[in-house]
C-alpha positions as CSV (number, residue, x, y, z in Angstrom):
1,X,25.7,-0.3,-23.8
2,X,25.0,-4.0,-24.8
3,X,23.0,-6.5,-22.8
4,X,25.1,-8.8,-20.9
5,X,24.2,-12.2,-19.8
6,X,27.3,-13.0,-17.7
7,X,26.5,-11.0,-14.6
8,X,26.6,-14.0,-12.4
9,X,27.2,-12.1,-9.0
10,X,25.4,-9.5,-7.1
11,X,28.4,-7.1,-7.5
12,X,28.3,-7.4,-11.1
13,X,24.5,-6.3,-11.4
14,X,25.2,-3.4,-9.1
15,X,28.2,-2.2,-11.2
16,X,26.2,-2.5,-14.5
17,X,23.2,-0.8,-13.0
18,X,25.6,2.1,-11.6
19,X,26.8,2.7,-15.3
20,X,23.2,2.6,-16.6
21,X,22.1,5.0,-14.0
22,X,25.0,7.4,-14.9
23,X,24.1,7.2,-18.7
24,X,20.5,8.0,-18.0
25,X,21.0,10.1,-15.2
26,X,18.6,13.2,-16.2
27,X,15.4,11.3,-16.9
28,X,15.8,9.0,-13.9
29,X,16.2,12.1,-11.8
30,X,12.9,13.5,-13.0
31,X,11.4,10.0,-12.0
32,X,13.1,10.6,-8.5
33,X,11.5,14.1,-8.3
34,X,8.3,12.6,-9.2
35,X,8.4,10.0,-6.4
36,X,9.5,12.9,-3.8
37,X,6.7,15.1,-4.9
38,X,4.3,12.3,-4.1
39,X,6.0,11.3,-0.9
40,X,6.0,14.8,0.4
41,X,2.1,15.5,-0.3
42,X,1.5,12.2,1.4
43,X,3.5,13.1,4.4
44,X,1.8,16.6,4.7
45,X,-1.5,14.9,4.5
46,X,-0.8,12.5,7.2
47,X,0.6,15.1,9.5
48,X,-2.7,17.0,8.9
49,X,-5.1,14.1,9.5
50,X,-3.1,13.1,12.7
51,X,-3.6,16.5,14.1
52,X,-7.3,16.5,13.2
53,X,-8.7,15.5,16.2
54,X,-6.5,18.2,18.2
55,X,-7.9,20.9,16.3
56,X,-11.5,19.7,16.1
57,X,-13.2,19.7,19.6
58,X,-16.1,17.6,18.4
59,X,-13.8,14.9,17.1
60,X,-11.8,14.9,20.3
61,X,-14.8,14.5,22.5
62,X,-15.8,11.8,20.1
63,X,-12.6,10.0,20.7
64,X,-11.9,10.7,24.2
65,X,-15.3,10.3,25.9
66,X,-15.7,6.9,27.4
67,X,-18.6,4.8,26.1
68,X,-21.9,4.7,27.7
69,X,-24.3,1.8,27.7
70,X,-27.4,2.3,25.9
71,X,-30.7,2.5,28.0
72,X,-32.9,-0.5,28.4
73,X,-35.4,-0.9,25.6
74,X,-39.2,0.6,26.1
75,X,-41.8,-1.6,27.1
76,X,-44.5,-1.5,24.2
77,X,-48.1,-1.7,24.9
78,X,-49.3,-5.3,25.1
79,X,-51.5,-6.2,22.1
80,X,-53.3,-9.4,21.6
81,X,-52.0,-10.5,18.3
82,X,-53.6,-13.3,16.4
83,X,-52.4,-16.9,17.1
84,X,-49.3,-17.6,15.2
85,X,-46.7,-20.4,15.3
86,X,-44.6,-18.5,17.9
87,X,-47.4,-18.7,20.5
88,X,-46.9,-22.3,20.7
89,X,-43.2,-21.8,21.7
90,X,-42.1,-21.8,25.3
91,X,-42.3,-18.4,26.9
92,X,-38.5,-18.6,27.6
93,X,-37.6,-18.2,24.0
94,X,-40.5,-15.7,23.3
95,X,-40.0,-13.1,26.0
96,X,-36.4,-13.4,26.6
97,X,-34.3,-10.3,25.9
98,X,-31.0,-10.4,24.5
99,X,-28.0,-8.6,25.9
100,X,-26.3,-5.6,24.1
101,X,-22.8,-5.3,25.9
102,X,-21.2,-1.7,25.9
103,X,-18.1,-1.6,23.6
104,X,-15.7,1.2,22.8
105,X,-16.9,3.1,19.7
106,X,-13.9,3.9,17.8
107,X,-12.0,0.7,17.7
108,X,-15.1,-1.3,16.7
109,X,-16.3,1.2,14.1
110,X,-12.8,1.0,12.6
111,X,-12.6,-2.7,12.6
112,X,-15.8,-3.1,11.0
113,X,-15.3,-0.4,8.1
114,X,-14.1,-1.4,4.8
115,X,-10.3,-0.4,6.1
116,X,-10.2,-3.7,7.8
117,X,-11.3,-7.1,7.6
118,X,-14.7,-7.7,9.4
119,X,-14.5,-8.4,13.1
120,X,-17.1,-10.1,15.1
121,X,-20.4,-8.1,15.6
122,X,-23.0,-8.3,18.5
123,X,-26.5,-8.2,16.8
124,X,-29.4,-6.6,18.6
125,X,-33.0,-8.6,18.1
126,X,-35.2,-6.2,20.2
127,X,-38.8,-6.9,20.5
128,X,-40.1,-4.2,17.9
129,X,-38.2,-1.8,15.4
130,X,-39.2,1.1,17.5
131,X,-37.1,-0.3,20.4
132,X,-34.1,-0.8,17.9
133,X,-34.4,2.8,16.6
134,X,-34.2,4.1,20.2
135,X,-31.1,1.9,20.8
136,X,-29.4,3.4,18.0
137,X,-30.4,6.8,18.6
138,X,-29.4,6.8,22.2
139,X,-26.0,4.9,21.5
140,X,-24.7,7.8,19.3
141,X,-26.1,11.2,19.7
142,X,-26.6,13.8,17.1
143,X,-23.2,15.8,17.8
144,X,-21.2,12.5,17.9
145,X,-22.8,11.1,14.7
146,X,-22.1,14.3,12.7
147,X,-18.5,14.3,14.1
148,X,-18.0,10.6,13.0
149,X,-19.7,11.2,9.8
150,X,-17.4,14.1,9.0
151,X,-14.3,12.1,10.1
152,X,-15.2,9.0,7.9
153,X,-15.7,11.3,4.9
154,X,-12.3,13.0,5.3
155,X,-10.4,9.6,5.7
156,X,-12.3,8.0,2.7
157,X,-11.5,10.9,0.4
158,X,-7.8,11.1,1.7
159,X,-7.3,7.4,1.3
160,X,-8.8,7.4,-2.1
161,X,-6.6,10.3,-3.2
162,X,-3.6,8.4,-1.9
163,X,-4.5,5.4,-4.0
164,X,-5.0,7.2,-7.1
165,X,-1.8,9.3,-6.6
166,X,0.2,5.9,-5.7
167,X,-1.0,4.3,-8.9
168,X,-0.3,7.3,-11.2
169,X,3.1,8.2,-9.7
170,X,4.6,4.6,-9.5
171,X,3.4,3.4,-12.8
172,X,4.8,6.6,-14.4
173,X,8.2,6.2,-12.7
174,X,8.6,2.6,-13.6
175,X,7.8,3.5,-17.2
176,X,10.2,6.3,-17.4
177,X,13.0,3.9,-15.5
178,X,12.2,1.4,-18.3
179,X,12.3,3.7,-21.3
180,X,15.4,5.5,-20.3
181,X,17.4,2.2,-19.5
182,X,16.3,0.3,-22.5
183,X,17.1,3.5,-24.8
184,X,20.7,3.5,-23.0
185,X,21.2,-0.2,-23.6
186,X,20.2,0.3,-27.6
187,X,22.8,3.4,-27.5
188,X,20.3,5.9,-28.7
189,X,20.3,9.5,-27.3
190,X,17.8,9.9,-24.6
191,X,15.2,12.6,-25.0
192,X,14.0,14.1,-22.0
193,X,10.6,14.8,-23.4
194,X,10.2,11.4,-24.8
195,X,11.5,9.6,-21.7
196,X,8.9,11.6,-19.6
197,X,5.9,11.4,-22.0
198,X,6.5,8.1,-23.7
199,X,8.0,6.4,-20.4
200,X,5.0,7.5,-18.4
201,X,2.3,6.5,-21.0
202,X,3.9,3.1,-21.3
203,X,3.9,2.7,-17.5
204,X,0.3,4.0,-16.8
205,X,-1.0,1.6,-19.9
206,X,0.7,-1.4,-18.8
207,X,1.6,-1.1,-15.2
208,X,-1.4,0.3,-13.4
209,X,-2.9,-2.8,-12.6
210,X,0.2,-4.3,-11.2
211,X,0.8,-1.4,-9.0
212,X,-2.6,-1.6,-7.8
213,X,-2.0,-5.2,-6.9
214,X,1.1,-4.3,-5.3
215,X,-0.8,-1.6,-3.0
216,X,-3.3,-4.4,-2.2
217,X,-0.9,-6.7,-0.9
218,X,0.7,-4.5,1.2
219,X,-2.6,-2.8,2.6
220,X,-3.8,-6.3,3.5
221,X,-0.5,-7.1,5.4
222,X,-1.2,-3.7,7.1
223,X,-4.6,-4.6,8.0
224,X,-3.4,-7.9,9.5
225,X,-0.7,-6.4,11.6
226,X,-3.1,-3.8,12.9
227,X,-5.3,-6.4,14.2
228,X,-2.5,-8.2,15.6
229,X,-0.8,-5.0,17.5
230,X,-3.5,-2.5,18.1
231,X,-6.4,-4.6,19.2
232,X,-5.9,-4.0,22.9
233,X,-5.2,-0.3,22.7
234,X,-7.9,1.4,24.8
235,X,-6.9,5.2,24.2
236,X,-9.3,6.1,21.6
237,X,-7.2,9.5,20.5
238,X,-3.9,7.3,20.4
239,X,-5.5,4.5,18.4
240,X,-6.8,7.1,15.8
241,X,-3.3,8.8,15.3
242,X,-1.5,5.2,15.0
243,X,-4.2,4.1,12.6
244,X,-3.6,7.1,10.4
245,X,0.3,6.6,10.5
246,X,0.1,3.1,9.5
247,X,-2.2,3.5,6.6
248,X,0.8,5.4,5.1
249,X,3.0,2.4,4.9
250,X,1.7,0.7,1.9
251,X,2.3,3.7,-0.2
252,X,6.1,4.2,0.8
253,X,9.1,2.1,1.3
254,X,10.3,4.7,4.4
255,X,8.2,2.8,7.3
256,X,5.8,5.4,7.9
257,X,7.5,8.4,6.2
258,X,9.5,9.3,9.2
259,X,6.4,9.6,11.5
260,X,8.0,7.6,14.5
261,X,6.2,6.5,17.3
262,X,7.4,4.1,20.3
263,X,4.0,2.0,20.0
264,X,5.3,1.0,16.3
265,X,8.6,-0.5,17.0
266,X,7.3,-4.1,16.9
267,X,4.9,-3.2,14.2
268,X,7.6,-1.8,12.1
269,X,9.7,-4.9,12.4
270,X,7.0,-7.3,11.5
271,X,6.1,-4.9,8.7
272,X,9.7,-4.8,7.3
273,X,9.9,-8.7,7.2
274,X,6.4,-9.3,5.7
275,X,7.0,-6.4,3.2
276,X,10.4,-7.5,2.1
277,X,9.2,-11.4,1.4
278,X,6.2,-10.0,-0.5
279,X,8.2,-7.3,-2.6
280,X,11.0,-10.1,-3.3
281,X,8.5,-12.4,-5.1
282,X,7.1,-9.6,-7.3
283,X,10.5,-7.9,-8.0
284,X,10.7,-8.3,-11.6
285,X,6.9,-8.6,-12.3
286,X,6.7,-5.1,-13.8
287,X,9.3,-5.7,-16.4
288,X,7.8,-9.1,-17.4
289,X,4.5,-7.1,-18.2
290,X,6.0,-4.2,-20.0
291,X,8.2,-6.7,-22.3
292,X,5.2,-9.0,-23.0
293,X,3.5,-8.6,-26.4
294,X,1.1,-11.2,-26.2
295,X,-2.2,-9.5,-25.1
296,X,-4.0,-12.9,-24.5
297,X,-1.6,-13.9,-22.0
298,X,-3.4,-14.4,-18.7
299,X,-2.1,-12.6,-15.6
300,X,-1.4,-16.0,-13.9
301,X,1.1,-16.9,-16.8
302,X,3.0,-13.5,-16.4
303,X,3.1,-14.1,-12.6
304,X,4.6,-17.7,-13.0
305,X,7.1,-16.2,-15.5
306,X,8.1,-13.7,-12.9
307,X,8.6,-16.3,-10.2
308,X,10.6,-18.5,-12.6
309,X,12.9,-15.7,-13.6
310,X,13.6,-15.1,-9.7
311,X,14.4,-18.4,-9.2
312,X,17.2,-18.5,-12.0
313,X,19.2,-16.4,-9.6
314,X,17.9,-16.5,-6.2
315,X,20.9,-15.6,-4.2
316,X,21.3,-12.6,-6.0
317,X,18.0,-11.6,-5.8
318,X,17.8,-12.1,-2.2
319,X,20.9,-10.0,-1.7
320,X,19.7,-7.1,-3.8
321,X,16.4,-7.0,-1.8
322,X,18.2,-7.1,1.4
323,X,20.3,-4.1,0.4
324,X,17.3,-2.4,-0.9
325,X,15.3,-2.8,2.3
326,X,18.2,-1.2,4.4
327,X,18.9,1.7,2.0
328,X,15.2,2.4,1.0
329,X,13.7,1.7,4.6
330,X,13.5,3.4,7.8
331,X,17.4,3.0,8.2
332,X,18.2,4.4,5.0
333,X,15.9,7.7,5.5
334,X,17.4,8.1,8.8
335,X,20.9,8.0,7.5
336,X,20.0,10.4,4.8
337,X,18.4,12.9,7.2
338,X,21.6,12.6,9.4
339,X,23.5,13.5,6.4
340,X,22.0,16.5,5.3
341,X,18.8,18.7,5.5
342,X,15.6,17.0,5.3
343,X,14.7,18.2,1.8
344,X,18.1,16.9,0.4
345,X,17.4,13.6,2.3
346,X,14.2,13.1,0.7
347,X,15.7,13.7,-2.7
348,X,18.4,11.2,-2.0
349,X,16.1,8.6,-0.5
350,X,13.9,9.0,-3.9
351,X,17.0,8.5,-6.1
352,X,18.0,5.4,-4.1
353,X,14.3,4.0,-4.8
354,X,14.7,4.8,-8.4
355,X,18.3,3.3,-8.4
356,X,16.9,0.0,-7.4
357,X,14.2,0.3,-10.0
358,X,17.4,0.2,-12.4
359,X,19.1,-2.7,-10.4
360,X,15.9,-4.8,-10.8
361,X,15.5,-3.9,-14.5
362,X,19.3,-5.0,-15.2
363,X,18.8,-8.1,-13.1
364,X,15.6,-8.9,-15.3
365,X,17.8,-8.4,-18.4
366,X,20.2,-10.8,-17.0
367,X,18.0,-13.7,-16.1
368,X,16.3,-13.1,-19.4
369,X,19.5,-13.7,-21.2
370,X,20.2,-16.7,-19.0
371,X,16.7,-18.1,-19.9
372,X,17.3,-17.6,-23.5
373,X,20.6,-19.5,-23.4
374,X,19.0,-22.4,-21.6
375,X,16.3,-22.8,-24.5
376,X,19.0,-22.0,-27.3
377,X,17.7,-18.4,-28.2
378,X,19.1,-15.1,-27.8
379,X,17.6,-12.1,-26.0
380,X,19.1,-8.8,-27.0
381,X,18.6,-5.7,-28.9
382,X,15.8,-6.9,-31.2
383,X,13.5,-7.6,-28.0
384,X,14.2,-4.3,-26.8
385,X,13.7,-2.6,-30.2
386,X,10.2,-4.3,-30.7
387,X,9.0,-3.2,-27.2
388,X,10.0,0.5,-27.7
389,X,8.5,0.4,-31.3
390,X,5.1,0.0,-30.0
391,X,5.3,3.4,-28.2
392,X,5.8,5.3,-31.6
């Protein structure tokens, strides 16, 4: 199956992608099963975390109890300090006590944790360190402090495991797709073991940084949208469940993995628009990184090359991305669920995601051929042979 530089329309790219997908169906099916396993584990973990407050009375009390204002600071025995510079200041500055307004506990702790960008913080400057300790001790009693530390530990551990799993699974899947498609274009027989081992090794070695960057961009968009949409929610338990659901979205195309909530309608629309725009800009970058043989090239040069290649066929790239958003997003998952059982729907959804990996790889081959023609060169079998020979 030779590389074709004459794929000028979106339909041509999709037909070529379909032929390539059929010729390498078995290893690509394994890549889809890998994505399905990760998404199923992620969905099960999210359901467990969202029901954590309902099954734990201490957490439910922490999230549902109204905030109580801290007691006023104790007056310490007056001592006669030695004359200092502060004794020359007016008494309105040296004896004034600063206010400490009561605020809801859970939103502030979330918005000031590492999961979100820092928000304004009210600093307390009491008269002495002992008064500050009394304020902190009375603001969170011992049971609430233990419950919150338990919650923070569980969420941090689950989030870290999800990041590691996302990097490993998607790097491996992209590597398997590239190895299988490149082997099919070269006309060589595709060994299932070689596609799984060599492809996963290629993806993990060359694409781990890119997959982490892609997750970071999507997570930053989620944080921004959380501040825009959820900052006014006063119900602590509802805020906690919404927070858990939206933290799933940077790991999946499916808009929360089917965890629908009426509160998320506007959020999901904004997320779909921003994520589509960001994904379009990064659509061919993984293939640029895999095909690059110059280890001294900086990431900025690779990113510039990816943007340039997309600009060679921008209309086709936009149409492919819109089709991918529809079929691999919430609408596509809903249609797959309506067409069959949930387990089969999940497999179909994962296969659609792998199919669009193939589409973007065929699109990359097309724009590389077009770019080579503009420079009077030729992109073809030799380039793919050189890339695959590095795995042996």
